[in-house]
N, C-alpha and C positions, 0 to 999 in steps of 0.2 A: 396699855395691856398688852400680852401675848397674843398673836394671830390666833392661834388654836383656842384660845380662852374666848377672843372675839367671838368667833363663829359658833362656839356652846352657848354662848350667854345669847347670840341671835335666836339661836335656835331652842332655846327653852320655854321660848314663848310661842304656842301651838300655833297662833294667827298670823304670825313673822312669813310663812311661804305664801298664803294667798294676799298678803301687801306688797311682797317685795318680790320681782322677778328672781333678784340675786339670790335673796333668802330660797328662794324655791330649790334653786339649782346647790345651794351648799344641801337644802335637805335632801333631794336626791343623792346626793354625791354622799352622803352620811349612812341615809336610812335605807336606800334603794341598792347602791353599790358597794358600801361597807367600808368604805375609805375612812381613813385618818388623817385630819390636817397635818399630822406631823408625820406621816410617812415620808422616808427619805432617798427612796431607792428611785433612780432614773427612769424616764419614760420608756416604757417596752419598745424595743425596734426589731421589725420583721426581719429573719435573714433573708439571703439572698434571693433563695427558689420563690420562697413566698413573696419578696418584693416584686419580682418578673412577676408572678401571678396578679400581684394588685394592678399592675403598669397595664398587663394586657387585657383585664378586665374593663379598664378603665379608657381604653386605646382612642375612641370616640371623644371622650373630653381633652383627654391630652393633645391630638391634634386638631381639635376649637381651639383650645387655650394658648399654643404656644406663641402664637403672633401676636396676642394679648400681653402675656408674659415679657416676651422679647420688648415690647414697644415700653413697659414701664420699667423695665429691668434697670436702665441707668439711673432714674431718677430714685428709684427706692434704693439702689446701692449708695450713690452719693449722700442721701441723709441717712447713712448708717440703721438702715431699717433690712431685716431679712422678709423675703416675700414668700410664701410656698403656698402651692396649689395641692387640695387635701381631697382625697374620694369620700363618699359619704360615709365612710368608717373612721374618716377624722386620720387615715394614714396619708401624711408626707411622701408627695408623688414627685414633686418637684418643687425648687429652691432657688432663689436668685437672693445673694447678697455680695457683698466685696471679698474677694479670698481671703484677703487678712481678717476677715470678721468670720468665716466660717467656723473655727475652734471655739470663738466667742460665743457665737449661738449655737454651737454643737453642744458644747458644756450645758447650755440651758433645754436642749433635747428639741431642737427645731434643727433638725436633719434628714435627710430621706430614709423612707420605711418606717420613722418615727411615729407609734400610735398615740393620737391626742382625744380621743371620745370620751364623753362624759366617766363613762364604765373605767377606764384605765386612769385618766388622769384631773376628775372631778372637774369642778368649776372652772373652764376656762375658755379662752376667745373661740378657739376652734372647734372643741366638745360642746360646749354649750348654743353657739350658733347652729348646729346641724342638731341638736336635740330641742330647739325651738324654732328652727326652720326662720330666722330674719338675721338683719344686719345686728351686729353688735359688737362691743369692746368691753374686753375684762381689763381693769386696768390695776396693775400692780397686787394690792391686799386684798382686791374681790377675789383673786385666785381662790379654789379651796385648799391647794396643798401650799404651806408654809414656803417652801422652796422654790415655789413659782413665784411669789410678792415681790420680784424684782422686773417683772414683765410686762409689757403694755400690748394688747393682742386683739388687734381689730379686723374681722372677717365679716363677708358676705355668701349667703348660698348660690351655689348654681344648681338651676334646677334641665332638665330634659325637656323635648316639647310637650310630653304629656304631662307635667307640672313635678315629675317625683323628682326628690334632692339627686343628684348625683356626686356633688362635691362641694368645695367651695375654695376664695382665695382669701388668703391671711396675710396681713401685713403688722409682725411684731418691732417692737423695740426693748431693750434692757437697758435705755438711757434714763436717768433719773429727772432730766430735765423735760422729758416727753409730755407736755401739759395737755390741759382740755380743748383748747384751740388747734393744737396737730392732731389728736385724736379724730376731733370733728371733719377735718380735712381728710385725714385718713379714711373715715368710714365713708365719704363720698365718693374718692378715690374706688375702694374696692367692690362698692356698690355699681360704680358705672362698668368696672371689668367685668364683673359677674354678667350683667346684662350683656355685655358684649361678645363674650363666651355664649351665653344662651343664644344669641342671634346666629352666631356662628354655628353653633350645633341644629338648630331649627333650618337653617340653610342647609344642611348636609343632609339633615334627613328627608328634607322635601326638592333633593335636587331635581331637575326638570320641569319642576311647577312654578308659576308665575307666583311672587311673594309679595306682598303687599302691606305696608308698615302705616298704622293707625292711632291717633290718640296724640294728645299733646305732645307727648316727647317722642312719639313713632315706636314708642316700646310694645304695641298691641299689633303682631306678627299672624297675617292670616295666608294660607299655601292654597291654592285655587287650580283647578283642572281645567283642560280648553273648554268647558262649559260653566265655567265660572260658578261650580260646585267649590264650597269651602271643603276640603281634604284636609287641613291641619290649622290649629290655633295652639297659640302660646298661653302661658298662665295670665298675660296682661291682657289677652284680647277676650279670655274667658271672662275674665272680671267686671272689662271694659261693657260688653255687650250681653252679660249673663248668659252665656253659653253652655249648653248640657252636652259633655262628652256624649257622640253617639246619634245626634240630633242631624238630622244632611239637612243643610240648606244652602242658599247661593247667596253670592255677594249682592246681588240685586234685592233680593228679601231682606237680607241683613241692613242693607244701608234705606230701605222704604219705610214713611212713617210709619205703615200699619205693619210690616212685619212681612209683607207679600206684595209681591211687583206685581202692579197693573198691565197687563198684556199689553193693551194699548199705549201707554205711556213707554212700555220697554220698546214696542215696535215702532213709534216716532222717534223715541232717543237713537234707535238703531239707524234709521235712514238719515237721520241729523249728521252722526258720524259717517256713514258712505258720502254725504255730500263737502263737509268739511275737507274729508282726506283727498276728493277729487274737484276741491276749490270750486263748488257749484256747479261744475259741468254735467249736464244730466247725461249725457251720451257716454261719459266715462264712470260714472257714477252706474248707468245700469248696465255697463260692459261689468262692470265688477261684480254685481249683483244677480248676473245673465238672465237679463230678463229684457223686454225690449223697451225703447221710452216710452211706447204708448201705456203701456203698463207700468212702469214707473212713477208716471203721468198722476194714472189714477191712482197709485198708492200715496203718492203727495197731497193730493186732492183730498183722499179719506181721511189722511190724519193731517188735516187742514195746515199742510208745511208750503209756505208758497217761496 
């Protein structure tokens, strides 16, 4: 069955969009954006001034992403893939592929300044990832446009510290032997790369603050001021701890069993830390605290520290 006929056949079932994420994207492409599967014009591309403006708007993303892109570049190139860093509108800002493959990928529209959002390109790895804000792969004839049915694209979204999407990292292939196992591997690669970029964005946003990582995979990031008040959290931290934006909280409060640090336990812990730093030397601990030995002894006795 021709590609366009397959799309129209699936969308003739009114309930298909509710059962399938792919059908929902095809439906958006056809009914919301007014696109047709057999549209043959190449992907739109920004002119030079508009491309420069797009890069300027994404300066923080580009700065954070460069080391990550450079780290992956050699592996991506050797595998015959094309890697793109896109902004939140689906505009390709950076590209990594073998020099000899640039024309091949360019013919598919995978080049700097190309616009790959769903509104222009229908269902595709870049635009649909941004529309649904999740890691996904659009493999060959899952694309909306017939002309894109030879591509396999896997992309992960990138978020700023507030959780807003600022772009994504995509790895694409036009090889016929790009199978499901390869695509599963690429999904892990782009997701890991996106998290690394997000971590760098978080570090830049809270430069000068103490940043700690928590969670099973250390993906939850917290930025603390000198009083251990949490001044910044990433999306993973908010999900892990159920935090709400704008609610002040300290790290000890967050990690306590009750949600509120017990003052007595806090004082006990503070004294223990000073003693540890001073290797149990009472005189040195008293000097660090700026109190007399007698005062420190009274505090230790009050908090049952021997």
